[in-house]
Phi, psi and omega in degrees: 000134181273128180249133172243124173267127179239124184262117174281142181255344174239193188287331184205169168223145181284143189304312180297329175282329178297318179301322181288306194288339177274353177090018185265353172205169185275340188206163178291326174299313172297321173302318178303313182297322177296318180296312185298342186273349177084018183265016187247127172246138168244120176052045176078003179245128175305127181239119176256003175276114182295329179252023175307138185276121177260126180239170184301140181100348183269161183232129179242132183237147174222106182059235184258021180254125175242131179246123169260131190260121176236173176254124189273000000 
């Protein structure tokens, strides 16, 4: 499993933008398509809201990639 540590500069980041910023897709639009397909889990639960607010302390998984979100 690949682990990515992502540091927030704000209070939160939208899920589709997190996927883009972490390098898992080319654009926010592509991130929305990944979320809509049901391939994303936030803290172990499937997340279908494309602009779900991801905050420090949460863990996002896509396949075998785990993104740990911290506060920078």
